[in-house]
C-alpha positions in Angstrom: 103.0 117.1 102.5 105.6 114.6 101.3 108.4 116.5 99.6 111.6 115.4 98.0 113.8 117.0 100.7 112.1 115.1 103.5 112.4 111.4 103.1 112.7 109.7 106.6 114.0 106.1 106.7 111.4 104.0 108.4 112.0 100.9 110.5 110.9 98.7 107.6 113.4 100.5 105.3 116.3 99.5 107.7 115.0 95.9 107.7 114.9 95.9 103.9 118.4 97.4 103.7 119.7 94.6 106.0 117.8 92.0 103.9 119.4 93.4 100.7 122.9 93.2 102.2 122.3 89.6 103.3 120.5 88.1 100.4 120.7 90.4 97.4 118.2 92.8 95.9 115.0 93.2 98.0 111.8 95.0 97.1 112.3 98.7 97.9 109.3 99.1 100.3 110.4 102.7 100.9 108.7 103.7 97.6 105.4 103.5 99.3 103.8 106.1 101.6 104.1 105.5 105.4 100.6 104.1 105.7 101.3 101.4 103.1 104.7 100.6 104.6 103.1 99.9 107.9 100.5 97.6 106.2 103.3 95.6 104.6 105.3 95.4 107.8 102.3 94.3 109.9 101.2 91.6 107.3 104.8 90.3 107.1 105.3 90.2 110.9 101.9 88.5 111.5 101.8 86.0 108.7 105.5 85.8 107.7 104.6 86.2 104.1 107.7 87.3 102.1 107.8 91.1 102.0 108.5 91.1 98.2 105.3 89.2 97.5 103.2 91.5 99.7 104.7 94.7 98.3 104.3 93.5 94.7 100.7 92.5 95.2 99.9 95.8 96.8 101.6 97.7 93.9 99.4 95.8 91.4 96.3 96.4 93.5 96.9 100.1 93.5 97.5 100.0 89.7 94.2 98.2 89.2 92.4 100.8 91.5 93.7 103.5 89.2 92.9 101.7 85.9 91.9 104.1 83.1 91.0 107.0 85.4 94.5 108.6 85.2 97.3 108.6 82.7 100.9 109.7 82.9 102.1 112.0 80.1 105.8 112.2 79.4 105.2 114.5 76.3 102.4 115.5 74.0 101.0 112.3 72.4 102.8 109.9 74.7 100.8 108.7 77.7 101.0 105.6 79.8 98.4 103.9 81.9 99.4 101.8 84.9 99.1 98.4 83.3 101.3 95.8 85.0 102.0 92.1 84.2 103.3 90.7 87.5 104.6 87.2 88.3 105.4 86.0 91.8 108.0 83.2 91.6 108.7 80.7 94.3 108.7 77.0 95.2 105.6 75.3 96.5 104.7 76.5 100.0 106.5 79.8 99.6 103.3 81.8 100.5 102.9 83.3 97.1 99.1 83.2 96.9 98.2 84.5 100.4 99.7 88.0 99.9 97.7 88.2 96.6 94.5 87.3 98.4 95.2 90.0 101.0 95.9 92.7 98.4 93.0 91.8 96.2 90.4 91.4 99.0 88.9 94.9 98.5 88.2 94.1 94.9 86.8 90.8 95.8 84.4 92.5 98.3 83.5 95.1 95.7 82.8 92.4 93.0 80.7 90.4 95.5 78.5 93.3 96.4 78.1 94.3 92.7 77.2 90.7 91.8 74.5 90.7 94.4 73.1 93.9 92.9 73.4 92.4 89.5 71.4 89.3 90.5 68.6 91.5 91.8 68.5 93.6 88.6 68.7 90.5 86.4 65.8 89.0 88.2 63.8 92.2 87.7 64.9 92.3 84.0 63.8 88.7 83.4 60.5 89.4 85.0 59.9 92.4 82.8 61.0 90.6 79.7 58.5 87.8 80.5 55.7 90.4 80.2 54.3 91.8 76.9 54.9 95.4 76.0 51.3 96.1 76.8 51.6 94.5 80.3 54.8 96.5 80.9 53.0 99.7 79.9 50.0 99.0 82.0 52.2 98.3 85.1 54.1 101.5 84.6 57.3 99.7 83.9 59.9 100.5 81.1 58.6 99.3 77.8 62.2 98.6 76.6 64.1 97.5 79.6 67.9 97.5 79.4 69.7 94.3 80.3 71.8 94.9 83.5 75.6 95.0 83.5 77.7 93.3 86.2 80.3 95.7 87.4 83.6 94.1 88.4 87.4 94.4 88.6 88.6 90.8 88.7 88.5 88.0 86.1 90.2 84.6 86.0 90.1 82.0 83.2 88.5 83.8 80.2 89.0 83.9 76.4 90.0 87.2 74.7 86.5 87.5 73.2 84.9 87.0 76.6 87.4 89.4 78.2 86.7 92.0 75.6 82.9 91.8 76.3 83.5 92.1 80.1 85.9 95.0 79.5 83.4 96.8 77.2 81.0 96.8 80.2 83.7 97.8 82.6 85.7 100.5 80.8 87.5 101.6 83.9 89.7 98.5 83.7 90.1 94.9 84.8 92.7 92.6 86.5 93.3 89.0 85.4 94.1 87.2 88.6 95.6 83.8 87.8 96.7 82.0 90.9 98.8 79.8 88.6 100.1 81.8 85.8 101.0 78.7 83.9 97.3 78.1 83.3 97.2 81.6 81.6 100.1 81.3 79.1 99.7 77.6 78.4 96.2 78.3 77.0 97.4 80.9 74.6 97.1 78.7 71.5 94.1 76.6 72.6 91.8 78.1 69.9 93.9 80.0 67.3 97.6 79.6 67.0 99.3 82.8 68.3 96.2 85.0 68.4 95.8 85.1 72.2 99.5 85.9 72.7 99.1 88.8 70.2 96.1 90.0 72.2 98.1 90.3 75.4 101.0 91.9 73.6 98.6 94.5 72.3 96.8 95.0 75.6 100.1 95.7 77.3 100.5 98.8 75.1 96.9 99.8 75.6 96.2 99.5 71.9 92.6 99.7 70.7 90.9 96.4 70.9 88.3 95.4 68.3 86.3 92.2 68.5 83.9 91.2 65.7 84.0 87.4 66.0 80.8 85.5 65.1 80.4 84.3 68.6 80.6 87.8 70.1 77.3 89.3 71.1 78.0 92.4 69.1 80.8 94.5 67.6 83.2 95.5 70.5 85.4 98.5 70.3 87.6 99.3 73.3 89.5 102.5 72.6 92.0 102.2 75.4 92.0 98.8 77.1 93.3 98.4 80.7 93.9 94.9 81.9 96.6 94.1 84.4 97.8 90.6 85.1 99.1 89.0 88.3 99.6 85.5 89.4 102.1 83.0 90.8 104.5 80.6 89.1 106.9 77.9 90.4 110.5 78.4 89.6 110.9 75.0 88.1 108.4 75.7 85.3 109.8 79.1 84.3 111.0 77.4 81.1 107.4 76.9 80.1 107.0 80.7 80.0 109.9 81.0 77.6 108.6 78.4 75.1 107.6 79.2 71.5 108.0 82.8 70.4 107.5 84.3 73.9 111.3 84.6 74.4 111.8 86.4 71.1 108.7 88.5 70.6 109.1 90.5 73.7 106.3 88.9 75.7 108.4 87.6 78.5 110.2 91.0 78.8 106.8 92.6 79.6 106.5 90.6 82.8 107.6 92.0 86.1 109.2 89.1 88.1 109.3 88.9 91.9 111.6 86.3 93.2 112.8 86.8 96.8 115.8 84.8 98.0 113.9 82.5 100.4 116.2 80.1 102.3 113.7 78.8 104.8 110.0 78.0 104.9 108.0 80.6 106.9 107.3 79.7 110.5 104.0 80.3 112.2 103.7 82.7 115.1 101.1 84.0 117.6 101.0 87.6 116.4 97.6 88.8 115.3 97.1 91.3 112.6 96.0 94.7 114.1 92.3 95.2 113.4 92.8 98.5 111.7 95.3 97.2 109.1 92.7 95.6 106.8 90.4 98.6 107.3 93.2 100.9 106.3 94.0 98.9 103.2 90.3 98.8 102.2 90.1 102.5 102.7 93.0 103.1 100.4 91.7 101.0 97.6 88.1 102.3 98.1 89.4 105.9 97.7 90.8 104.9 94.3 87.6 103.0 93.3 85.4 105.9 94.3 87.6 108.7 92.8 85.8 110.7 90.2 85.6 109.1 86.8 84.4 111.4 84.0 82.9 110.2 80.8 83.0 112.1 77.5 80.1 112.5 75.0 80.8 109.1 73.5 80.5 107.4 77.0 84.3 106.8 77.1 86.3 107.4 80.2 88.0 110.9 80.1 91.1 110.3 82.2 92.9 112.8 84.2 96.3 113.5 82.7 99.3 113.9 85.0 102.3 115.6 83.4 105.7 115.7 85.1 107.0 118.7 86.9 110.1 120.3 85.3 112.6 118.9 87.9 110.9 115.5 87.7 111.1 115.3 84.0 114.7 116.4 84.1 115.6 113.6 86.5 113.7 111.1 84.4 115.5 112.1 81.2 118.8 111.9 83.1 118.0 108.4 84.2 116.9 107.4 80.7 120.1 108.7 79.1 122.2 106.7 81.6 120.0 103.6 81.0 120.5 104.1 77.2 124.3 104.0 77.8 123.8 100.6 79.5 121.9 99.4 76.4 124.6 100.7 74.1 127.3 98.7 75.9 125.2 95.5 76.2 126.0 92.8 73.7 123.0 90.5 74.6 119.9 91.4 72.6 117.7 89.7 75.2 119.0 91.9 78.0 118.6 95.0 75.8 115.0 94.0 75.2 114.5 93.7 79.0 116.0 97.2 79.5 113.7 98.7 76.9 110.5 97.4 78.7 111.8 98.9 81.9 111.8 102.3 80.2 108.1 101.9 79.7 107.5 100.6 83.2 109.3 103.5 84.9 106.7 106.0 83.6 103.9 103.7 84.9 105.6 103.3 88.3 105.7 107.1 88.5 102.0 107.4 88.1 101.2 104.6 90.6 103.6 106.0 93.2 102.2 109.5 92.9 98.6 108.3 93.3 99.5 106.0 96.1 100.9 109.0 98.0 97.8 111.0 97.1 95.5 108.4 98.6 97.5 108.5 101.8 97.3 112.3 102.0 101.1 112.8 101.4 100.8 114.8 98.2 98.4 116.2 95.5 97.9 114.9 92.0 98.3 118.0 89.9 101.5 116.5 88.4 104.1 113.8 88.9 106.8 115.2 91.2 110.5 114.6 91.7 110.0 112.2 94.7 107.8 110.0 92.6 110.5 109.7 89.9 113.2 109.0 92.4 111.2 106.2 93.9 110.2 104.9 90.5 113.9 104.6 89.7 114.5 102.5 92.8 111.6 100.2 91.8 112.8 99.9 88.2 116.2 98.9 89.4 114.6 96.1 91.5 112.6 94.7 88.6 115.6 95.0 86.2 117.7 92.9 88.6 114.8 90.4 89.0 114.4 90.1 85.2 118.1 89.4 84.8 118.0 86.8 87.5 115.1 85.0 85.7 117.0 85.2 82.4 120.0 83.6 84.1 117.8 80.8 85.3 116.4 80.3 81.8 120.0 80.2 80.5 121.1 77.8 83.1 118.1 75.5 82.5 119.2 75.3 78.9 122.7 73.9 79.9 123.5 70.2 80.2 125.0 68.9 83.4 128.6 69.2 82.2 128.2 72.8 81.0 126.4 73.8 84.3 129.2 72.2 86.3 131.9 74.2 84.4 129.9 77.5 84.8 129.6 76.9 88.5 133.3 76.2 88.9 134.5 79.2 87.0 135.5 82.2 89.2 133.7 85.5 88.8 136.7 86.7 86.6 138.8 84.3 84.6 141.3 84.0 81.7 140.9 81.7 78.7 143.7 79.5 80.1 142.0 79.2 83.5 138.6 78.3 81.9 140.1 75.7 79.6 141.8 74.0 82.5 138.4 73.9 84.4 136.7 72.6 81.3 139.3 69.8 80.7 139.1 68.8 84.4 135.4 68.2 83.7 135.8 66.2 80.5 135.2 69.0 77.9 137.7 69.4 75.1 139.4 72.8 74.5 137.7 73.3 71.1 134.3 72.4 72.5 134.7 74.8 75.4 135.9 77.6 73.1 132.7 77.2 71.1 130.6 77.1 74.3 132.3 80.3 75.6 131.8 82.2 72.3 128.2 81.1 72.0 127.4 82.5 75.5 129.1 85.9 75.3 126.4 88.3 76.5 124.4 85.5 78.1 126.6 83.8 80.7 129.9 85.5 80.1 131.2 89.0 79.3 134.4 89.6 77.4 136.4 92.2 79.3 139.3 92.3 76.9 141.4 89.8 74.9 141.8 86.6 76.8 139.9 87.9 79.9 136.2 87.2 80.8 133.8 87.6 83.6 130.6 85.7 84.5 127.5 87.8 84.2 126.0 88.0 87.6 122.3 88.2 86.5 
């Protein structure tokens, strides 16, 4: 049994700690049970895929495997399902897509088998529908055959209406897998201005989805939607993600960014992936897929509710109070918004981590325990830092070459006089710089006290 007092540091933890010291924040692989840590390590050593990408893809796959079957309850009336919006950021050739393919393969295999079954059932249904009712009765067949439903987990390019129909047939939950996330958010306004964006804002919070469009097959009512999103995006087009209202309506703050500090392109090697690794990963996801999924009298999924143990809840509240103090001190509303979404995500991370440990036989699932909370705190810190790094990139991309040069030349801490000198050396007048400095307090700079500033190391 995995307990809070026993938390051995694995070989991969040591490697990650070293990576963190050398290149900044790295994905805290130690949040996973030992079996999954080994899978991540072996995939990394064999294929040289960045560890952050592998771990993030695996985290999302576990969340999708859970879907609507389990919810985390922080207090009466407040539950969270493990919905994740995940973006793997990197330059071309950074091996973003391959870890995704590895993590999602169990679902691909499942969907393929279900599609084969669906094709057989559809052929039988078409054959019956080509017969008259009398012929069906005489042959001993159903007089009113039901059109078969294709069970699935993964979807790609689909409209909200089409997605709602698929979800109505797969109430356990879905995952939108977009190899290029830009294709996802660039299509938001292709039919109705702003409607698709609002759909995804609503789905993130698992708000009831109702579809009664004329082109829908029938009235669709999804009481608690579950749709996670994962895909890749190139660093150079991050600005596209922040266009329109997405930087102000909270949409971009809902995305978990994974952006490892990759200095070199991955090298090939002769190491083969151990045969049992893929089998082990398939078994973990299969256990989640096959876990009992009760339905109520209305045919809706009746999820298992996981509350927090007393010590786990105490630790979570302690973290939230400290986090709130950070928000109170923060002058940048954009960063405060990022922090607020992390408060939602930490509860979801607790649920995912608890059930990941359960599938690997390291704990039960009667409640969310203290160890799950401690690990979720680590994970939240990672994604907080990643979000701030992305925000910094967006801020820098908005600067002209002269402004960018000045920001780069400024030391981490500086006085007004020092900054004016740097600005003048780069052709910017004092008054212009003062306005630039004031406009970017809370974005690029932090005012420590009168006449003294520091750069925000996002």
